[in-house]
N, CA and C atoms as a LAMMPS dump frame, in Angstrom:
ITEM: TIMESTEP
0
ITEM: NUMBER OF ATOMS
642
ITEM: BOX BOUNDS ff ff ff
-5.0000000000000000e+02 5.0000000000000000e+02
-5.0000000000000000e+02 5.0000000000000000e+02
-5.0000000000000000e+02 5.0000000000000000e+02
ITEM: ATOMS id mol type element x y z
1 1 1 N -243.5 180.87 380.305
2 1 2 C -242.491 181.918 380.168
3 1 3 C -242.677 183.02 381.205
4 2 1 N -243.928 183.34 381.503
5 2 2 C -244.195 184.38 382.498
6 2 3 C -243.783 183.934 383.885
7 3 1 N -244.077 182.708 384.235
8 3 2 C -243.895 182.259 385.612
9 3 3 C -242.57 181.55 385.86
10 4 1 N -241.925 181.053 384.823
11 4 2 C -240.695 180.284 385.018
12 4 3 C -239.481 180.909 384.344
13 5 1 N -239.677 182.032 383.674
14 5 2 C -238.563 182.675 382.992
15 5 3 C -238.307 182.072 381.619
16 6 1 N -237.512 182.754 380.825
17 6 2 C -237.194 182.301 379.473
18 6 3 C -235.715 181.945 379.403
19 7 1 N -235.415 180.739 378.972
20 7 2 C -234.027 180.309 378.847
21 7 3 C -233.375 180.997 377.648
22 8 1 N -232.226 181.593 377.88
23 8 2 C -231.483 182.266 376.813
24 8 3 C -230.024 181.847 376.885
25 9 1 N -229.335 182.003 375.785
26 9 2 C -227.895 181.752 375.759
27 9 3 C -227.202 182.979 375.203
28 10 1 N -225.984 183.224 375.676
29 10 2 C -225.228 184.379 375.204
30 10 3 C -223.732 184.054 375.24
31 11 1 N -222.988 184.855 374.541
32 11 2 C -221.547 184.654 374.453
33 11 3 C -220.828 185.561 375.448
34 12 1 N -219.914 184.987 376.202
35 12 2 C -219.082 185.769 377.112
36 12 3 C -217.698 185.142 377.187
37 13 1 N -216.704 185.961 376.94
38 13 2 C -215.308 185.498 376.951
39 13 3 C -215.094 184.322 376.018
40 14 1 N -215.767 184.368 374.875
41 14 2 C -215.572 183.347 373.856
42 14 3 C -216.302 182.049 374.09
43 15 1 N -217.137 181.98 375.131
44 15 2 C -217.881 180.753 375.397
45 15 3 C -219.365 181.056 375.537
46 16 1 N -220.172 180.029 375.299
47 16 2 C -221.621 180.17 375.363
48 16 3 C -222.108 179.888 376.78
49 17 1 N -222.986 180.763 377.282
50 17 2 C -223.516 180.59 378.617
51 17 3 C -225.043 180.659 378.604
52 18 1 N -225.641 180.017 379.573
53 18 2 C -227.092 180.017 379.668
54 18 3 C -227.574 180.828 380.857
55 19 1 N -228.779 181.341 380.757
56 19 2 C -229.348 182.125 381.843
57 19 3 C -230.862 182.153 381.689
58 20 1 N -231.533 182.737 382.67
59 20 2 C -232.982 182.927 382.617
60 20 3 C -233.292 184.416 382.579
61 21 1 N -234.185 184.79 381.69
62 21 2 C -234.676 186.169 381.629
63 21 3 C -236.088 186.185 382.192
64 22 1 N -236.33 187.054 383.176
65 22 2 C -237.645 187.154 383.808
66 22 3 C -238.402 188.334 383.223
67 23 1 N -239.598 188.068 382.709
68 23 2 C -240.41 189.117 382.099
69 23 3 C -241.102 189.984 383.143
70 24 1 N -241.314 189.428 384.322
71 24 2 C -241.998 190.139 385.398
72 24 3 C -241.237 189.926 386.702
73 25 1 N -241.08 190.985 387.476
74 25 2 C -240.513 190.873 388.808
75 25 3 C -241.667 190.599 389.774
76 26 1 N -241.866 189.324 390.095
77 26 2 C -242.975 188.945 390.96
78 26 3 C -242.718 189.28 392.424
79 27 1 N -241.455 189.345 392.812
80 27 2 C -241.13 189.58 394.212
81 27 3 C -241.321 191.035 394.616
82 28 1 N -241.151 191.944 393.663
83 28 2 C -241.29 193.371 393.942
84 28 3 C -242.184 193.991 392.872
85 29 1 N -243.511 193.947 393.086
86 29 2 C -244.444 194.439 392.066
87 29 3 C -244.141 195.856 391.588
88 30 1 N -243.643 196.719 392.466
89 30 2 C -243.398 198.107 392.091
90 30 3 C -242.253 198.242 391.085
91 31 1 N -241.448 197.196 390.914
92 31 2 C -240.353 197.247 389.944
93 31 3 C -240.847 197.092 388.509
94 32 1 N -242.119 196.73 388.335
95 32 2 C -242.681 196.517 387.009
96 32 3 C -243.352 197.785 386.495
97 33 1 N -243.514 197.837 385.19
98 33 2 C -244.165 198.983 384.551
99 33 3 C -245.62 198.636 384.267
100 34 1 N -246.543 199.306 384.939
101 34 2 C -247.977 199.076 384.758
102 34 3 C -248.563 200.225 383.935
103 35 1 N -249.326 199.879 382.929
104 35 2 C -249.934 200.888 382.057
105 35 3 C -251.35 200.453 381.7
106 36 1 N -252.302 201.36 381.858
107 36 2 C -253.694 201.082 381.499
108 36 3 C -254.094 202.021 380.369
109 37 1 N -254.579 201.457 379.263
110 37 2 C -254.959 202.263 378.103
111 37 3 C -256.437 202.084 377.79
112 38 1 N -257.085 203.184 377.516
113 38 2 C -258.488 203.191 377.126
114 38 3 C -258.594 203.23 375.605
115 39 1 N -259.48 202.402 375.037
116 39 2 C -259.705 202.367 373.59
117 39 3 C -258.405 202.101 372.825
118 40 1 N -257.685 201.072 373.247
119 40 2 C -256.43 200.674 372.606
120 40 3 C -256.734 200.017 371.26
121 41 1 N -256.162 200.544 370.196
122 41 2 C -256.452 200.06 368.842
123 41 3 C -255.56 198.881 368.479
124 42 1 N -256.18 197.806 368.01
125 42 2 C -255.459 196.622 367.547
126 42 3 C -255.859 196.357 366.102
127 43 1 N -254.87 196.223 365.237
128 43 2 C -255.125 195.922 363.826
129 43 3 C -254.486 194.575 363.499
130 44 1 N -255.31 193.645 363.056
131 44 2 C -254.82 192.312 362.706
132 44 3 C -255.587 191.808 361.483
133 45 1 N -254.836 191.368 360.476
134 45 2 C -255.446 190.901 359.226
135 45 3 C -256.412 191.943 358.656
136 46 1 N -255.981 193.207 358.692
137 46 2 C -256.746 194.336 358.157
138 46 3 C -258.047 194.607 358.919
139 47 1 N -258.19 193.99 360.089
140 47 2 C -259.357 194.235 360.936
141 47 3 C -258.942 195.164 362.068
142 48 1 N -259.74 196.207 362.29
143 48 2 C -259.433 197.214 363.291
144 48 3 C -260.428 197.101 364.452
145 49 1 N -259.914 196.807 365.651
146 49 2 C -260.775 196.709 366.834
147 49 3 C -260.166 197.533 367.968
148 50 1 N -261.044 198.01 368.864
149 50 2 C -260.582 198.815 369.987
150 50 3 C -261.209 198.312 371.291
151 51 1 N -260.567 197.38 371.961
152 51 2 C -261.06 196.949 373.27
153 51 3 C -261.147 198.144 374.215
154 52 1 N -262.092 198.113 375.121
155 52 2 C -262.326 199.266 375.99
156 52 3 C -261.104 199.62 376.83
157 53 1 N -260.582 198.634 377.566
158 53 2 C -259.438 198.893 378.447
159 53 3 C -258.475 197.705 378.362
160 54 1 N -257.187 198.007 378.217
161 54 2 C -256.158 196.97 378.232
162 54 3 C -255.129 197.336 379.3
163 55 1 N -254.834 196.388 380.176
164 55 2 C -253.851 196.598 381.235
165 55 3 C -252.552 195.902 380.833
166 56 1 N -251.495 196.697 380.694
167 56 2 C -250.188 196.179 380.3
168 56 3 C -249.277 196.079 381.521
169 57 1 N -248.488 195.016 381.556
170 57 2 C -247.417 194.888 382.539
171 57 3 C -246.123 194.634 381.775
172 58 1 N -245.2 195.551 381.892
173 58 2 C -243.936 195.488 381.15
174 58 3 C -244.168 195.304 379.647
175 59 1 N -245.175 195.981 379.142
176 59 2 C -245.469 195.942 377.716
177 59 3 C -246.321 194.778 377.268
178 60 1 N -246.655 193.876 378.162
179 60 2 C -247.475 192.71 377.804
180 60 3 C -248.931 192.974 378.177
181 61 1 N -249.866 192.822 377.236
182 61 2 C -251.291 193.051 377.525
183 61 3 C -251.885 191.884 378.314
184 62 1 N -251.774 191.946 379.639
185 62 2 C -252.161 190.816 380.484
186 62 3 C -253.65 190.764 380.792
187 63 1 N -254.315 191.924 380.821
188 63 2 C -255.739 191.946 381.19
189 63 3 C -256.514 192.778 380.174
190 64 1 N -257.591 192.21 379.678
191 64 2 C -258.495 192.927 378.772
192 64 3 C -259.812 193.15 379.508
193 65 1 N -260.275 194.387 379.505
194 65 2 C -261.501 194.742 380.212
195 65 3 C -262.516 195.283 379.213
196 66 1 N -263.675 194.669 379.167
197 66 2 C -264.745 195.122 378.285
198 66 3 C -265.871 195.696 379.131
199 67 1 N -266.192 196.962 378.888
200 67 2 C -267.186 197.678 379.682
201 67 3 C -268.398 198.038 378.83
202 68 1 N -269.555 197.916 379.403
203 68 2 C -270.777 198.334 378.739
204 68 3 C -271.407 199.485 379.519
205 69 1 N -272.104 200.338 378.816
206 69 2 C -272.696 201.532 379.42
207 69 3 C -273.891 201.155 380.294
208 70 1 N -273.823 201.425 381.607
209 70 2 C -274.947 201.057 382.481
210 70 3 C -276.222 201.831 382.174
211 71 1 N -276.112 202.942 381.435
212 71 2 C -277.297 203.726 381.096
213 71 3 C -278.077 203.102 379.938
214 72 1 N -277.45 202.165 379.228
215 72 2 C -278.099 201.49 378.103
216 72 3 C -278.752 200.212 378.611
217 73 1 N -280.078 200.141 378.521
218 73 2 C -280.801 198.982 379.065
219 73 3 C -280.471 197.699 378.313
220 74 1 N -279.941 197.818 377.092
221 74 2 C -279.566 196.642 376.319
222 74 3 C -278.114 196.212 376.575
223 75 1 N -277.388 197.014 377.321
224 75 2 C -275.988 196.713 377.602
225 75 3 C -275.899 195.947 378.913
226 76 1 N -275.521 194.696 378.849
227 76 2 C -275.435 193.846 380.023
228 76 3 C -274.032 193.253 380.116
229 77 1 N -273.756 192.613 381.25
230 77 2 C -272.463 191.955 381.394
231 77 3 C -272.341 190.814 380.387
232 78 1 N -273.462 190.228 380.004
233 78 2 C -273.415 189.166 378.989
234 78 3 C -273.06 189.728 377.609
235 79 1 N -273.532 190.914 377.305
236 79 2 C -273.169 191.514 376.023
237 79 3 C -271.682 191.873 376.002
238 80 1 N -271.126 192.196 377.16
239 80 2 C -269.678 192.426 377.244
240 80 3 C -268.929 191.127 376.963
241 81 1 N -269.448 190.019 377.478
242 81 2 C -268.855 188.705 377.202
243 81 3 C -268.909 188.4 375.706
244 82 1 N -270.043 188.672 375.081
245 82 2 C -270.175 188.419 373.651
246 82 3 C -269.195 189.272 372.839
247 83 1 N -268.944 190.491 373.294
248 83 2 C -267.991 191.351 372.602
249 83 3 C -266.582 190.762 372.673
250 84 1 N -266.247 190.166 373.792
251 84 2 C -264.946 189.508 373.927
252 84 3 C -264.82 188.366 372.927
253 85 1 N -265.909 187.623 372.708
254 85 2 C -265.867 186.525 371.743
255 85 3 C -265.585 187.06 370.337
256 86 1 N -266.142 188.236 370.036
257 86 2 C -265.867 188.875 368.74
258 86 3 C -264.394 189.233 368.616
259 87 1 N -263.831 189.777 369.683
260 87 2 C -262.406 190.121 369.669
261 87 3 C -261.537 188.88 369.483
262 88 1 N -261.911 187.799 370.108
263 88 2 C -261.12 186.564 370
264 88 3 C -261.06 186.07 368.56
265 89 1 N -262.127 186.29 367.806
266 89 2 C -262.145 185.895 366.401
267 89 3 C -261.416 186.903 365.516
268 90 1 N -261.601 188.175 365.787
269 90 2 C -261.088 189.229 364.908
270 90 3 C -259.629 189.579 365.163
271 91 1 N -259.219 189.609 366.435
272 91 2 C -257.846 190.006 366.776
273 91 3 C -257.259 188.992 367.771
274 92 1 N -257.122 187.736 367.354
275 92 2 C -256.662 186.697 368.278
276 92 3 C -255.26 186.938 368.817
277 93 1 N -254.442 187.684 368.069
278 93 2 C -253.076 187.924 368.523
279 93 3 C -253 188.637 369.855
280 94 1 N -254 189.47 370.16
281 94 2 C -254.005 190.194 371.424
282 94 3 C -254.099 189.244 372.607
283 95 1 N -254.721 188.084 372.401
284 95 2 C -254.964 187.16 373.497
285 95 3 C -253.81 186.185 373.732
286 96 1 N -252.789 186.256 372.881
287 96 2 C -251.617 185.41 373.083
288 96 3 C -251.004 185.654 374.451
289 97 1 N -251.064 186.891 374.91
290 97 2 C -250.412 187.283 376.157
291 97 3 C -251.394 187.412 377.314
292 98 1 N -252.648 187.082 377.084
293 98 2 C -253.689 187.382 378.067
294 98 3 C -253.613 186.512 379.312
295 99 1 N -253.667 187.163 380.476
296 99 2 C -253.768 186.411 381.726
297 99 3 C -255.216 186.075 382.017
298 100 1 N -256.058 187.11 382.015
299 100 2 C -257.49 186.891 382.197
300 100 3 C -258.26 188.098 381.67
301 101 1 N -259.58 187.99 381.702
302 101 2 C -260.479 188.978 381.103
303 101 3 C -261.463 189.454 382.163
304 102 1 N -261.816 190.734 382.089
305 102 2 C -262.846 191.292 382.963
306 102 3 C -263.985 191.824 382.101
307 103 1 N -265.212 191.496 382.459
308 103 2 C -266.382 192.005 381.756
309 103 3 C -267.28 192.719 382.755
310 104 1 N -267.898 193.826 382.319
311 104 2 C -268.724 194.6 383.25
312 104 3 C -269.746 195.431 382.505
313 105 1 N -270.869 195.677 383.179
314 105 2 C -271.87 196.601 382.649
315 105 3 C -271.856 197.905 383.45
316 106 1 N -270.753 198.141 384.153
317 106 2 C -270.619 199.348 384.949
318 106 3 C -270.852 199.109 386.424
319 107 1 N -271.712 198.157 386.745
320 107 2 C -271.987 197.813 388.143
321 107 3 C -271.606 196.359 388.404
322 108 1 N -272.242 195.442 387.688
323 108 2 C -271.876 194.034 387.801
324 108 3 C -270.551 193.823 387.067
325 109 1 N -269.67 193.028 387.64
326 109 2 C -268.366 192.782 387.022
327 109 3 C -267.908 191.367 387.342
328 110 1 N -267.3 190.731 386.356
329 110 2 C -266.832 189.354 386.536
330 110 3 C -265.485 189.18 385.837
331 111 1 N -264.711 188.196 386.311
332 111 2 C -263.419 187.879 385.72
333 111 3 C -263.4 186.418 385.3
334 112 1 N -262.714 186.136 384.199
335 112 2 C -262.595 184.768 383.706
336 112 3 C -261.458 184.676 382.714
337 113 1 N -261.284 183.504 382.146
338 113 2 C -260.18 183.277 381.211
339 113 3 C -260.672 183.239 379.774
340 114 1 N -259.726 183.148 378.871
341 114 2 C -260.024 183.154 377.437
342 114 3 C -260.887 181.951 377.037
343 115 1 N -260.779 180.855 377.769
344 115 2 C -261.531 179.646 377.404
345 115 3 C -262.786 179.44 378.252
346 116 1 N -263.06 180.348 379.174
347 116 2 C -264.189 180.162 380.086
348 116 3 C -265.521 180.503 379.425
349 117 1 N -266.536 179.68 379.702
350 117 2 C -267.897 180.01 379.295
351 117 3 C -268.405 181.141 380.19
352 118 1 N -269.498 181.757 379.795
353 118 2 C -270.019 182.903 380.543
354 118 3 C -270.284 182.554 382.008
355 119 1 N -270.812 181.345 382.254
356 119 2 C -271.15 180.979 383.628
357 119 3 C -269.929 180.694 384.488
358 120 1 N -268.735 180.71 383.879
359 120 2 C -267.507 180.515 384.643
360 120 3 C -266.813 181.839 384.958
361 121 1 N -267.383 182.949 384.5
362 121 2 C -266.875 184.266 384.881
363 121 3 C -267.453 184.597 386.253
364 122 1 N -266.585 184.949 387.193
365 122 2 C -266.994 185.113 388.575
366 122 3 C -266.73 186.524 389.102
367 123 1 N -267.576 186.945 390.023
368 123 2 C -267.378 188.241 390.681
369 123 3 C -266.254 188.129 391.701
370 124 1 N -265.582 189.246 391.95
371 124 2 C -264.566 189.328 392.997
372 124 3 C -265.203 190.123 394.136
373 125 1 N -265.532 189.459 395.238
374 125 2 C -266.463 190.026 396.203
375 125 3 C -265.826 190.728 397.404
376 126 1 N -264.526 190.901 397.391
377 126 2 C -263.896 191.616 398.496
378 126 3 C -262.737 192.449 397.976
379 127 1 N -262.545 193.594 398.591
380 127 2 C -261.45 194.469 398.182
381 127 3 C -260.216 194.278 399.041
382 128 1 N -260.363 193.591 400.202
383 128 2 C -259.237 193.496 401.124
384 128 3 C -259.126 192.155 401.84
385 129 1 N -259.959 191.182 401.504
386 129 2 C -259.97 189.864 402.137
387 129 3 C -260.441 189.914 403.591
388 130 1 N -260.935 191.033 404.052
389 130 2 C -261.403 191.113 405.429
390 130 3 C -262.912 190.924 405.506
391 131 1 N -263.628 191.611 404.651
392 131 2 C -265.081 191.477 404.608
393 131 3 C -265.532 191.523 403.153
394 132 1 N -266.673 190.878 402.891
395 132 2 C -267.241 190.987 401.557
396 132 3 C -267.805 192.387 401.369
397 133 1 N -267.649 192.897 400.156
398 133 2 C -268.089 194.257 399.868
399 133 3 C -269.603 194.388 400.012
400 134 1 N -270.055 195.556 400.424
401 134 2 C -271.477 195.839 400.55
402 134 3 C -272.143 195.773 399.181
403 135 1 N -273.369 195.257 399.117
404 135 2 C -274.093 195.238 397.83
405 135 3 C -274.38 196.632 397.304
406 136 1 N -274.205 197.644 398.146
407 136 2 C -274.408 199.024 397.714
408 136 3 C -273.204 199.545 396.924
409 137 1 N -272.091 198.792 396.988
410 137 2 C -270.893 199.158 396.234
411 137 3 C -270.871 198.364 394.945
412 138 1 N -270.635 199.025 393.843
413 138 2 C -270.622 198.342 392.552
414 138 3 C -269.551 197.266 392.498
415 139 1 N -269.874 196.144 391.846
416 139 2 C -268.921 195.042 391.738
417 139 3 C -267.654 195.456 391.002
418 140 1 N -267.767 196.38 390.065
419 140 2 C -266.592 196.795 389.303
420 140 3 C -265.577 197.482 390.213
421 141 1 N -266.07 198.343 391.101
422 141 2 C -265.166 199.025 392.031
423 141 3 C -264.455 198.016 392.935
424 142 1 N -265.201 197.046 393.439
425 142 2 C -264.604 196.025 394.304
426 142 3 C -263.583 195.203 393.549
427 143 1 N -263.896 194.828 392.318
428 143 2 C -262.981 194.015 391.518
429 143 3 C -261.687 194.772 391.225
430 144 1 N -261.804 196.035 390.876
431 144 2 C -260.607 196.829 390.567
432 144 3 C -259.698 196.916 391.791
433 145 1 N -260.278 197.17 392.963
434 145 2 C -259.478 197.309 394.178
435 145 3 C -258.937 195.965 394.665
436 146 1 N -259.765 194.934 394.577
437 146 2 C -259.36 193.649 395.135
438 146 3 C -258.554 192.776 394.209
439 147 1 N -258.88 192.791 392.924
440 147 2 C -258.242 191.894 391.957
441 147 3 C -257.142 192.572 391.147
442 148 1 N -257.353 193.821 390.779
443 148 2 C -256.423 194.48 389.856
444 148 3 C -255.369 195.341 390.542
445 149 1 N -255.292 195.276 391.869
446 149 2 C -254.147 195.937 392.494
447 149 3 C -252.887 195.164 392.094
448 150 1 N -251.75 195.825 392.118
449 150 2 C -250.526 195.25 391.54
450 150 3 C -250.137 193.919 392.178
451 151 1 N -250.204 193.851 393.499
452 151 2 C -249.755 192.645 394.19
453 151 3 C -250.637 191.451 393.886
454 152 1 N -251.958 191.622 393.983
455 152 2 C -252.879 190.516 393.73
456 152 3 C -252.847 190.085 392.275
457 153 1 N -252.798 191.05 391.376
458 153 2 C -252.757 190.732 389.951
459 153 3 C -251.576 189.828 389.621
460 154 1 N -250.376 190.201 390.072
461 154 2 C -249.189 189.407 389.75
462 154 3 C -249.195 188.065 390.467
463 155 1 N -249.735 188.028 391.683
464 155 2 C -249.827 186.766 392.417
465 155 3 C -250.762 185.796 391.707
466 156 1 N -251.873 186.305 391.202
467 156 2 C -252.808 185.466 390.447
468 156 3 C -252.163 184.896 389.194
469 157 1 N -251.478 185.755 388.455
470 157 2 C -250.84 185.306 387.216
471 157 3 C -249.786 184.242 387.511
472 158 1 N -249.068 184.426 388.598
473 158 2 C -247.976 183.506 388.909
474 158 3 C -248.444 182.178 389.491
475 159 1 N -249.42 182.214 390.395
476 159 2 C -249.745 181.024 391.174
477 159 3 C -251.164 180.492 391.02
478 160 1 N -252.071 181.244 390.435
479 160 2 C -253.478 180.864 390.501
480 160 3 C -254.156 180.725 389.14
481 161 1 N -253.376 180.45 388.117
482 161 2 C -253.912 180.1 386.802
483 161 3 C -253.37 178.728 386.436
484 162 1 N -254.253 177.806 386.102
485 162 2 C -253.833 176.457 385.735
486 162 3 C -254.478 176.059 384.404
487 163 1 N -253.913 175.027 383.795
488 163 2 C -254.423 174.521 382.526
489 163 3 C -254.832 173.059 382.704
490 164 1 N -256.028 172.758 382.235
491 164 2 C -256.563 171.406 382.383
492 164 3 C -256.935 170.853 381.017
493 165 1 N -256.485 169.654 380.716
494 165 2 C -256.802 169.016 379.433
495 165 3 C -257.959 168.04 379.609
496 166 1 N -258.873 168.055 378.66
497 166 2 C -259.994 167.116 378.68
498 166 3 C -260.112 166.449 377.313
499 167 1 N -260.582 165.198 377.333
500 167 2 C -260.69 164.414 376.096
501 167 3 C -262.161 164.31 375.691
502 168 1 N -262.428 164.558 374.426
503 168 2 C -263.792 164.442 373.914
504 168 3 C -263.809 163.563 372.667
505 169 1 N -264.832 162.711 372.609
506 169 2 C -264.956 161.824 371.453
507 169 3 C -266.263 162.118 370.719
508 170 1 N -266.163 162.338 369.418
509 170 2 C -267.334 162.574 368.588
510 170 3 C -268.081 161.248 368.408
511 171 1 N -269.332 161.202 368.833
512 171 2 C -270.085 159.952 368.781
513 171 3 C -270.287 159.44 367.363
514 172 1 N -270.367 160.35 366.41
515 172 2 C -270.635 159.937 365.027
516 172 3 C -269.363 159.489 364.315
517 173 1 N -268.288 160.222 364.497
518 173 2 C -267.057 159.912 363.76
519 173 3 C -266.052 159.112 364.574
520 174 1 N -266.202 159.152 365.897
521 174 2 C -265.238 158.458 366.736
522 174 3 C -263.932 159.211 366.91
523 175 1 N -263.863 160.406 366.337
524 175 2 C -262.637 161.202 366.428
525 175 3 C -262.5 161.772 367.844
526 176 1 N -261.317 161.62 368.396
527 176 2 C -261.041 162.108 369.742
528 176 3 C -260.238 163.407 369.652
529 177 1 N -260.69 164.408 370.36
530 177 2 C -259.973 165.681 370.403
531 177 3 C -259.602 166.005 371.85
532 178 1 N -258.468 166.677 371.991
533 178 2 C -257.995 167.098 373.303
534 178 3 C -258.193 168.609 373.407
535 179 1 N -258.925 169.023 374.421
536 179 2 C -259.2 170.44 374.629
537 179 3 C -258.504 170.915 375.9
538 180 1 N -257.838 172.058 375.783
539 180 2 C -257.172 172.642 376.942
540 180 3 C -258.001 173.805 377.473
541 181 1 N -258.278 173.77 378.759
542 181 2 C -259.075 174.814 379.402
543 181 3 C -258.198 175.56 380.396
544 182 1 N -258.275 176.877 380.352
545 182 2 C -257.515 177.725 381.263
546 182 3 C -258.427 178.121 382.42
547 183 1 N -257.952 177.908 383.651
548 183 2 C -258.784 178.105 384.834
549 183 3 C -258.155 179.153 385.749
550 184 1 N -258.969 180.123 386.162
551 184 2 C -258.554 181.169 387.09
552 184 3 C -259.226 180.937 388.437
553 185 1 N -258.463 181.025 389.508
554 185 2 C -259.038 180.818 390.842
555 185 3 C -260.081 181.877 391.157
556 186 1 N -261.132 181.479 391.868
557 186 2 C -262.135 182.419 392.362
558 186 3 C -261.567 183.141 393.573
559 187 1 N -262.214 184.227 393.96
560 187 2 C -261.667 185.069 395.026
561 187 3 C -261.515 184.312 396.344
562 188 1 N -262.503 183.468 396.702
563 188 2 C -262.421 182.757 397.978
564 188 3 C -261.322 181.695 397.95
565 189 1 N -261.087 181.09 396.783
566 189 2 C -259.999 180.126 396.651
567 189 3 C -258.646 180.817 396.792
568 190 1 N -258.534 181.972 396.166
569 190 2 C -257.279 182.717 396.203
570 190 3 C -256.884 183.064 397.635
571 191 1 N -257.788 183.659 398.367
572 191 2 C -257.465 184.08 399.724
573 191 3 C -257.284 182.89 400.662
574 192 1 N -258.08 181.844 400.494
575 192 2 C -257.969 180.673 401.372
576 192 3 C -256.631 179.974 401.188
577 193 1 N -256.209 179.801 399.948
578 193 2 C -254.932 179.136 399.691
579 193 3 C -253.778 179.952 400.25
580 194 1 N -253.798 181.257 400.05
581 194 2 C -252.711 182.09 400.571
582 194 3 C -252.657 182.042 402.102
583 195 1 N -253.811 182.032 402.745
584 195 2 C -253.818 181.924 404.21
585 195 3 C -253.241 180.587 404.66
586 196 1 N -253.601 179.506 403.968
587 196 2 C -253.092 178.18 404.327
588 196 3 C -251.582 178.104 404.144
589 197 1 N -251.088 178.67 403.055
590 197 2 C -249.645 178.655 402.794
591 197 3 C -248.907 179.434 403.878
592 198 1 N -249.424 180.606 404.226
593 198 2 C -248.788 181.417 405.271
594 198 3 C -248.774 180.677 406.603
595 199 1 N -249.863 179.993 406.939
596 199 2 C -249.927 179.24 408.193
597 199 3 C -248.922 178.099 408.204
598 200 1 N -248.797 177.417 407.072
599 200 2 C -247.849 176.311 406.973
600 200 3 C -246.415 176.796 407.122
601 201 1 N -246.106 177.919 406.488
602 201 2 C -244.758 178.487 406.584
603 201 3 C -244.427 178.868 408.021
604 202 1 N -245.392 179.5 408.699
605 202 2 C -245.158 179.888 410.089
606 202 3 C -244.967 178.664 410.976
607 203 1 N -245.794 177.639 410.751
608 203 2 C -245.712 176.436 411.579
609 203 3 C -244.39 175.709 411.382
610 204 1 N -243.868 175.744 410.161
611 204 2 C -242.628 175.024 409.852
612 204 3 C -241.386 175.861 410.142
613 205 1 N -241.585 177.162 410.419
614 205 2 C -240.449 178.032 410.65
615 205 3 C -239.584 178.184 409.423
616 206 1 N -240.211 178.069 408.249
617 206 2 C -239.47 178.094 406.984
618 206 3 C -239.372 179.51 406.452
619 207 1 N -238.177 179.881 406.012
620 207 2 C -237.961 181.183 405.387
621 207 3 C -237.694 180.938 403.905
622 208 1 N -238.636 181.278 403.02
623 208 2 C -238.468 180.993 401.586
624 208 3 C -237.349 181.829 400.978
625 209 1 N -236.698 181.241 399.998
626 209 2 C -235.652 181.944 399.254
627 209 3 C -236.277 182.611 398.046
628 210 1 N -236.15 183.912 397.899
629 210 2 C -236.752 184.607 396.75
630 210 3 C -236.174 184.095 395.432
631 211 1 N -237.036 184.02 394.422
632 211 2 C -236.553 183.669 393.089
633 211 3 C -235.856 184.885 392.502
634 212 1 N -234.94 184.677 391.53
635 212 2 C -234.231 185.82 390.942
636 212 3 C -235.178 186.734 390.198
637 213 1 N -234.851 187.997 390.158
638 213 2 C -235.687 188.983 389.477
639 213 3 C -234.816 189.757 388.52
640 214 1 N -235.295 189.894 387.292
641 214 2 C -234.55 190.656 386.29
642 214 3 C -235.525 191.477 385.495
């Protein structure tokens, strides 16, 4: 629905017509409404939780950010990951709209999807695709500038999230289950693919036709 639009029907001049409604204007990021809220309260099934930071685009909570205090020696990026797992159990409705998740201890920062294990959360190591950020700069600052800027964020949601199905068989029962995994491109994949696409377009002399925006 986010990337392909939502099919709707409406009445005009006594007849039924079909159209597409676009939830996000991908072609012009500035046309969208971006809102970042700190300590956003979510109540579901009488459970009250407050994720640290939620990034909304046109009212949809696309990014959840869990931050841990770097001054607390027990607060690590892994504990931020564990907190996300608690949210997934307690307030699953918030994740219906989730594009991806960011976890950080204030310095180290990683991004991943709702189905990713901790070792699949990756750092975003450049703010501009020109050079990798200095190790003297906190990973969170680099991630915010490089990944969460409006253009990159919407491009990732539109083109760089895929779903992969895998089959698992229980050895004892023989029961087969199908698991769907959501995969987010790493920073080097994102920039490399975009460079390749741009080179191909230039070589072919192709001028793409913008998709409709509403």
